[in-house]
N, C-alpha and C positions, 0 to 999 in steps of 0.2 A: 511542425510538419517535418518529414524526413528530408534531408539533403540527399538528393539522388545518388551522389557518389559515395557518401560516407554513412548515411543512416543516422545523422546527428540531429537531435531535437534541440531547438533553441532553448536556452535556459536549463537544459539538462546537465548532468554531470559531464566532466571533460570527455571529449570524444564519444559522447552518447552512451557511455558505459552505465549499466544499471547498478546502482548502489542500493541494496535493499534497506539499509538502515539510516538513510538520510533523506529528508524531504527535498524535493526539487525546489530550486530557488524561486521559480515562477508559480509555485502551487498556491501561494497565498496563505501559508501557515505561519510565517514569521510573526512572533509576538501575540499569537492568538491562543486562547484556551478553547480547545475543540470538544471538551467533555460536554455531553448532552447533544451534540450535533448528530444528525441522521447520516447514515452512510449509504451511498448509492453505488451499486455495482453497475456494470455496463448493461445489465438486463433487469434492473430493479433494485429496490431497497433491501438491505440486509439487517438493519438494526440501528442502535444508537451507541455512540462512543461512551464507554464506561470509564476508561482511563486513557491517558495519553502520555507519552514520553517525548521529551524534546532534547534528550542528551545527544551530544555530538557523536556521530557515527554509531548510534545505538537507539535511534528513535523508532517508535511503533505506536499503534493504536490497539486497544482492546475493545472489541465491539460486542455488546450484549445483543444476541440475535433474536431474543424473545422466542416466539413460537416457530420461527423459520427453521432453526436447528434444535428444536425441543428445549429451548431455554439455555443452550450452551453459549459460551463465549468463544470468539475467534481472535487471534492476534494477527494483525496486518503490519508488515514492515512498512516504514515510512515511505519507501521508494515507490510503492504502488499508488500513492495519493497523486491523482492527476491535478485536481484543483479544488479549491474551497469556495463555496458561495456563502459568505458571511450574512448576507441579507436573509437568505432562506435557511441558514444554519445547516448546510449540507456539505458533506465531504464526498467527492467523486473519486472512485478508484478505477484503475485500468484493468479490472478483472471481472469475469462473470461469476454468477452465483455458484455454478458447478465447480469451478476451480477453487473458489474460496472454501466451499464445503469439503473438498478433497484434500485440503491442507492438513499438515500434521496437527493433531488435536492440541488445543491450548491447555497448558498445565501451569497454573499460577505458581506452583512451587519450582518449576524448571524454566520459566521464561527468560531468565538471565544466563542459563546454562549454555556455554558455547556450542556444544553439540546440537542442542535443540535449535538454537538460532541459525546454525549453519544449514540444518535440514530445512527449516522454514524459509530461510533466504533462498536456498536452492530451489525449493518448490516454486516460488514466485519468479525467480530469475530465469528459470527454464522457459517461461512464457514470453520472455522479451526477446526472443530470437532463436534461431536454430542452434543446436549444440555447437559450442565453441564460439558463439557470438554473444555480444553484450549490448546490442543496439536497443535503444528505447523505442517504444511504439510512438506514433504521432499523438499529440495532445488531443483529448476529447473535449470539445466545448459545446 
């Protein structure tokens, strides 16, 4: 939850800053292989995890959206992961379907390109506060 004075989320990055390329400490990702888990946006399912990266400051999920976006894949920066339910094999993200669908198109040949990653990180970072802020939203449980 937000700390009324500072907008800090317990377990989030220092000072509540959104880091698109790192999983939150309390998301339940540490040591888990998320490939095959279903992904739930704030307004419903978007697909299954096709691949996942756990690199320090460079983590992400690639989600196969199936028929939802005509069989395309989307890349989600690790910072949008809210929490993981290992019993149900579901990953919950702090984004709705429309925002995910509006993200820069996933390109498997460019996903490590710094310009692409900056654009993608900015797309999701903009949803975590008004311009100029980096506060995280409250955890969804």
